[in-house]
Structure formats: structure tokens, C-alpha cells
C-alpha positions as CSV (number, residue, x, y, z in Angstrom):
1,X,138.6,79.5,204.3
2,X,141.2,81.8,202.1
3,X,139.3,85.1,203.7
4,X,140.0,84.0,206.9
5,X,143.6,83.6,206.1
6,X,143.8,86.9,204.7
7,X,142.3,88.3,207.7
8,X,144.3,86.9,210.5
9,X,147.6,87.6,207.9
10,X,145.9,91.4,207.5
11,X,146.2,91.6,211.7
12,X,149.1,89.7,212.2
13,X,151.2,91.8,209.8
14,X,149.6,95.1,211.4
15,X,150.8,93.8,215.1
16,X,154.3,92.8,214.1
17,X,154.6,96.2,211.9
18,X,153.2,97.6,215.3
19,X,155.4,96.0,217.8
20,X,158.6,95.4,215.4
21,X,158.4,98.2,213.4
22,X,161.6,98.7,210.2
23,X,164.7,99.4,211.3
24,X,168.4,99.3,210.2
25,X,169.7,98.5,213.6
26,X,167.1,95.5,215.6
27,X,168.3,94.2,219.8
28,X,166.7,90.8,220.9
29,X,164.5,91.5,223.9
30,X,161.4,90.3,225.4
31,X,159.3,92.2,223.2
32,X,160.6,91.1,220.0
33,X,161.6,87.4,220.8
34,X,158.9,84.9,220.8
35,X,159.0,80.8,221.7
36,X,156.7,78.2,221.1
37,X,157.1,74.4,222.0
38,X,158.5,72.3,219.0
39,X,156.5,69.3,218.0
40,X,158.9,66.8,220.4
41,X,158.3,70.0,223.3
42,X,154.4,69.0,222.8
43,X,155.1,65.1,222.8
44,X,157.7,65.5,226.0
45,X,154.8,67.7,227.5
46,X,152.2,65.1,227.0
47,X,154.3,62.7,228.0
48,X,155.1,64.3,231.6
49,X,151.8,65.1,231.3
50,X,150.3,61.2,231.2
51,X,152.9,60.6,234.2
52,X,151.4,62.8,236.1
53,X,148.0,61.5,235.3
54,X,149.3,57.8,235.8
55,X,151.4,59.0,239.4
56,X,147.9,60.5,240.7
57,X,145.9,57.3,239.9
58,X,148.0,54.9,241.5
59,X,149.1,57.0,244.2
60,X,153.2,56.4,243.3
61,X,155.4,58.8,244.3
62,X,158.1,57.8,242.7
63,X,156.7,58.3,239.2
64,X,155.2,61.8,240.6
65,X,158.7,63.0,241.2
66,X,159.8,61.7,237.8
67,X,157.3,63.8,236.2
68,X,157.8,67.0,238.2
69,X,161.5,66.4,237.2
70,X,161.1,66.4,233.5
71,X,158.1,69.4,234.0
72,X,161.2,71.3,235.7
73,X,163.4,70.1,233.1
74,X,161.0,71.4,230.4
75,X,160.6,74.9,231.7
76,X,164.2,75.3,232.3
77,X,165.0,74.4,229.3
78,X,162.8,77.3,227.6
79,X,164.2,79.9,230.2
80,X,168.3,78.3,228.2
81,X,166.7,79.4,224.7
82,X,165.4,82.7,225.6
83,X,168.4,82.8,227.0
84,X,170.7,81.8,224.0
85,X,168.5,84.6,222.5
86,X,169.1,87.0,224.0
87,X,171.8,89.9,224.1
88,X,172.0,89.8,220.0
89,X,171.8,93.2,217.7
90,X,171.6,92.6,214.0
91,X,172.1,94.9,211.6
92,X,171.7,95.5,207.4
93,X,172.6,97.4,204.2
94,X,168.9,98.3,203.2
95,X,169.2,97.7,199.5
96,X,171.1,95.5,197.4
97,X,171.5,95.1,193.4
98,X,171.7,92.4,191.3
99,X,170.3,90.6,188.2
100,X,167.2,88.3,187.0
101,X,167.8,84.6,188.0
102,X,171.0,85.1,189.3
103,X,171.6,85.2,193.0
104,X,171.6,88.2,195.3
105,X,173.1,88.5,198.6
106,X,171.8,90.8,201.5
107,X,175.2,91.1,204.3
108,X,173.5,91.0,207.9
109,X,176.0,91.8,210.6
110,X,175.2,89.9,213.9
111,X,176.7,91.6,217.1
112,X,177.2,89.9,220.1
113,X,178.4,89.6,223.5
114,X,178.5,85.7,224.3
115,X,178.2,82.7,222.4
116,X,174.9,81.4,220.7
117,X,174.0,78.6,218.8
118,X,171.7,77.3,216.4
119,X,170.9,80.3,214.6
120,X,169.1,80.2,211.4
121,X,168.0,82.8,209.1
122,X,166.0,83.4,206.3
123,X,163.9,86.3,204.3
124,X,159.8,85.7,205.0
125,X,158.6,86.1,201.4
126,X,155.0,85.7,203.0
127,X,155.2,89.0,203.9
128,X,155.4,90.3,200.4
129,X,153.1,91.8,198.6
130,X,155.2,91.4,195.1
131,X,155.3,87.5,196.0
132,X,153.3,86.6,192.7
133,X,155.8,88.7,190.9
134,X,158.9,87.2,192.4
135,X,160.4,83.5,192.6
136,X,159.6,81.0,196.0
137,X,163.3,79.9,195.1
138,X,165.1,81.4,198.4
139,X,168.1,80.1,200.7
140,X,168.2,79.5,204.2
141,X,171.6,80.5,206.2
142,X,172.5,78.7,208.9
143,X,175.0,79.5,212.0
144,X,176.1,76.3,214.2
145,X,177.6,78.8,216.5
146,X,178.0,82.8,216.8
147,X,181.3,83.9,218.8
148,X,181.5,87.3,220.8
149,X,182.1,89.8,218.5
150,X,180.5,90.9,214.9
151,X,180.1,87.8,212.3
152,X,178.5,88.4,209.2
153,X,176.0,86.2,206.9
154,X,174.5,86.5,203.7
155,X,171.1,86.1,203.0
156,X,170.8,84.9,199.3
157,X,167.4,85.3,197.2
158,X,167.0,84.8,193.4
159,X,164.3,87.0,191.5
160,X,162.0,85.6,188.5
161,X,161.7,89.1,187.3
162,X,163.6,92.5,187.2
163,X,162.1,95.2,189.1
164,X,162.6,96.9,192.7
165,X,160.7,94.7,195.1
166,X,160.6,95.0,199.1
167,X,161.4,91.4,200.1
168,X,159.4,91.8,203.3
169,X,160.7,90.4,206.9
170,X,164.1,88.3,208.1
171,X,162.7,85.5,210.2
172,X,165.6,84.7,212.5
173,X,165.2,81.6,214.7
174,X,166.6,78.6,217.0
175,X,165.6,75.3,218.4
176,X,168.6,75.5,221.1
177,X,168.6,73.4,222.9
178,X,167.9,69.9,222.8
179,X,165.1,70.9,220.7
180,X,162.3,71.2,222.6
181,X,161.5,74.9,221.5
182,X,162.0,77.1,219.4
183,X,162.4,80.6,219.7
184,X,162.4,83.5,217.3
185,X,161.6,87.0,215.4
186,X,160.7,88.5,212.7
187,X,163.0,91.8,212.2
188,X,161.8,94.1,209.3
189,X,165.2,95.7,208.1
190,X,163.6,97.2,205.2
191,X,165.0,94.9,203.0
192,X,164.6,95.9,199.2
193,X,166.1,94.5,195.9
194,X,167.0,96.4,192.5
195,X,166.8,93.7,190.1
196,X,168.4,94.3,186.2
197,X,167.1,92.2,183.3
198,X,169.0,89.3,182.9
199,X,171.8,89.8,180.1
200,X,171.1,87.7,176.9
201,X,173.7,87.9,174.1
202,X,173.1,89.6,171.3
203,X,174.6,87.7,168.3
204,X,174.9,89.5,164.5
205,X,172.1,86.8,163.3
206,X,169.7,88.1,165.2
207,X,169.5,91.7,163.4
208,X,167.8,89.9,160.8
209,X,164.8,89.3,163.4
210,X,163.8,92.6,163.3
211,X,163.3,93.1,159.2
212,X,164.7,96.7,159.8
213,X,168.1,97.0,157.1
214,X,169.8,99.2,159.6
215,X,169.7,97.8,162.9
216,X,173.1,97.6,165.0
217,X,174.5,94.4,166.0
218,X,176.9,94.1,168.8
219,X,180.0,94.1,166.6
220,X,179.0,97.2,165.6
221,X,178.4,98.8,168.7
222,X,181.8,97.9,169.9
223,X,183.8,98.4,167.1
224,X,182.3,102.3,167.1
225,X,184.7,103.4,169.8
226,X,187.5,101.7,171.5
227,X,191.5,101.6,172.8
228,X,193.7,101.8,169.2
229,X,196.2,103.6,167.8
230,X,194.7,106.4,165.7
231,X,195.1,109.8,168.2
232,X,197.1,110.2,171.5
233,X,194.6,109.6,174.5
234,X,196.5,109.7,177.9
235,X,199.7,108.9,179.6
236,X,199.4,106.0,182.3
237,X,201.6,104.9,185.0
238,X,203.1,101.7,183.4
239,X,202.4,98.3,184.2
240,X,204.8,95.3,184.2
241,X,203.6,93.1,181.4
242,X,202.8,95.9,179.3
243,X,204.7,96.3,175.5
244,X,207.7,98.7,176.1
245,X,206.9,99.9,172.4
246,X,204.3,102.6,174.9
247,X,206.6,103.4,177.2
248,X,207.0,107.2,177.5
249,X,210.7,107.6,176.7
250,X,210.4,111.6,177.4
251,X,209.4,111.6,180.5
252,X,211.7,108.5,181.5
253,X,214.6,110.2,180.4
254,X,213.7,113.5,182.4
255,X,213.0,111.7,185.6
256,X,209.2,111.9,185.8
257,X,208.6,108.3,186.4
258,X,208.0,105.5,184.0
259,X,204.6,106.1,181.7
260,X,202.9,104.1,178.8
261,X,200.9,106.1,175.9
262,X,197.8,104.9,175.4
263,X,195.8,105.8,172.4
264,X,192.5,105.7,171.3
265,X,190.6,105.9,168.0
266,X,188.1,108.0,166.8
267,X,184.5,107.9,167.5
268,X,182.4,108.2,164.3
269,X,178.9,109.2,165.5
270,X,177.7,109.3,169.5
271,X,177.0,106.1,170.1
272,X,173.4,105.8,171.3
273,X,171.8,102.0,173.0
274,X,168.3,102.4,171.3
275,X,165.4,100.0,172.3
276,X,164.0,100.6,169.1
277,X,167.4,99.4,167.4
278,X,166.7,95.7,169.3
279,X,165.7,93.0,167.2
280,X,161.7,92.1,167.3
281,X,161.1,90.6,170.6
282,X,159.2,90.4,173.4
283,X,159.8,94.0,175.3
284,X,161.6,91.8,178.2
285,X,164.0,89.9,175.4
286,X,164.5,93.5,174.0
287,X,165.4,95.0,177.2
288,X,167.8,92.1,178.1
289,X,169.6,92.9,175.5
290,X,170.5,96.3,176.4
291,X,171.5,95.0,179.4
292,X,174.2,92.7,177.8
293,X,175.3,95.6,175.8
294,X,175.4,98.1,178.7
295,X,177.7,95.1,180.2
296,X,179.9,95.2,177.4
297,X,180.7,98.5,176.8
298,X,181.1,99.6,180.6
299,X,183.8,96.7,180.1
300,X,185.3,98.5,176.6
301,X,185.6,101.7,179.0
302,X,183.3,103.1,175.8
303,X,181.1,106.6,176.4
304,X,177.6,106.0,174.9
305,X,174.2,106.9,175.8
306,X,170.6,104.8,176.6
307,X,167.7,105.6,174.4
308,X,164.3,103.5,175.9
309,X,161.4,106.6,174.3
310,X,161.8,107.5,171.0
311,X,163.7,111.1,170.3
312,X,164.3,111.3,174.8
313,X,167.6,109.7,176.2
314,X,166.7,108.2,179.5
315,X,170.6,108.2,180.3
316,X,172.9,110.8,178.8
317,X,176.2,110.3,177.6
318,X,178.9,109.1,179.8
319,X,180.7,106.5,181.0
320,X,182.3,104.6,183.8
321,X,180.5,101.8,186.7
322,X,178.6,105.0,188.1
323,X,177.0,105.4,184.6
324,X,176.5,101.3,184.4
325,X,174.5,101.4,187.2
326,X,172.4,104.3,186.0
327,X,171.5,102.7,182.7
328,X,170.7,99.0,184.0
329,X,168.6,100.8,186.9
330,X,166.5,102.5,184.1
331,X,166.4,99.4,182.2
332,X,165.1,97.6,185.5
333,X,162.5,100.1,185.8
334,X,161.5,100.5,182.9
335,X,157.6,100.3,182.7
336,X,157.4,98.4,185.9
């Protein structure tokens, strides 16, 4: 049975890839829209067939007319459902990033020329090759009414583990109107998620777990380079609420503007986050410690490097948001 399912899944995925290839932008038309009666639609259709059989058996023209009217209504609803799904276009950003065990959002933009109703969106995880490594927790998004113009919806997803994952196709469906038919499509935007390790706070007592005397704790990391009062660092535009003791009076007297002086303590050694310095634990826990430290040091505007292998800096010394992203990317892809 499993072999039969795998066979049909393989061929259906290949057929979908050929019929609806991956793209940043998709426009719905007859080629990529599928319509099928719902469970209620099949019950309705069975009732119409039953009425028709009764009418022919008893030669009752009134019941025959009723069956024709209900059949016409059935076909009209099918066309109406298709019309509600046409003239829709979608675009999405290809790659998003976030932390494991936290919700990652994928913005999807709807482009429409008229009103559309009952649009439902979800990530189609059954087409994902990394399904065994990804949490089944994902959420559907519904738009009850989409007006003319651009509308943005956020698809949400939670990954149980770090790494880079392809999220498969986006399923978009609607049961408008009367719930007799389900119109749907499977669009591939090439969506992927870069999932960073979950930040795990590193407290002072945890350095004893490693059995090494020279382990570095979060306290020593934060104290190695931070804003202080030792050496003059730079002038910055004065912000309301800052202490006037920092005011650069000379520049203010010369009419050059209101600036404040900022100072920085000397950093005795070049700060390097090392995987080997983390408390003895599983690799995933150590990477979570480093993820926390990277966020803390970036928030404190400190300069640091990242070393995951012995005698080799994965990310050279730097600071700022770009440096933070580079470090978190290295942590996410380490030994994946």
C-alpha cells in the first residue's frame, strides 16, 4: 500500500512540476485551477440523480423539471466557483529566516482586479522532502473577502529543528459559493526557510558543566567590550532624554549643532565565540548557547568573531546586524 502511495505521489509531483513550475509570480487561469465537488456537492448531485430517476420511472414532468433546475444550478455554481478563482495573481518572497520553535512568517501578496471571496492559504508540507525533520505544526490563513488591488497575507510555519528547508508548494483553495465545489491550486514559489538554533540563555553556573577551569561565561563575554567611560569614541547627534553631562559644549558653542560624547572601554583581547568553550552538552544545545550569545553581543554593539572548528574562524571579527545574520547562518548550517 505504501509503495502504491509513493508511486502515485512521485508521478503527481512530477506532473505538477511540469504543469505548474516554480516561479516568483503566478497568475491563475484554466491551466492551474482545479475544481472538484465537495462532499456536500456529491450529496447534492446524488439527490438530483435520484429525482431524475423517480421522474422517469413515474413519468412525472414536475419532478423532471425540478431535477433539470437543480442540475442547472449545479453547473452554474461550478462556473461561478471558477470565476471567483480567476483573475487572481500571487507573488511571494523566496526566502525567510527565523529561529527554531518560533513562528516564521512568509508574506504572500495577492493581486486582484475584482472582489474574491473565501480564499484559504496553507503550506503544502506533504510535498516537502524534509518532512521527517520538520514539525507538522503549520497554520492556515483565510481571507474572507479580497478587494481589488494588492492584499498581503502571512503564511506561518514552525520548524522543530535548525537548518535550511524547502517548504514545498502553497495550497490555495476556496469553497465559494454554496459549498458545492472546491476550487484549488498548488503554486510553487520556491519558498525556503533558514532556521537558526533556538537561543538558550547561558548562565554563570553552567560553566561548571564543562569540567574546564577556563570556560567563558555570558558575564565575561558581556564585560569584555561595552560602552563605558574610559576612552572617547565618537560624537553622536544629541537625543532628548540623554544626560547633558555628555553634551559636546565646544561644538555647541561654535554653532555646529547639539552633539553628545560617547565613550568606550578598552577591550583587552579580541572577543571570539568558540563552540569548544561552550559547556559540555549536545551539539544542538551548544549551538543554542552560541545563538543566544550572538544576539546578546549584537544588541550590546560589541565586536566579535565566531569559531565552530578548531583554529578556524567561521565568521571573522565584526559587528552589526549583517554580522549577526552571518553568524546565525553559520550556526544554522553547521553539520547539517
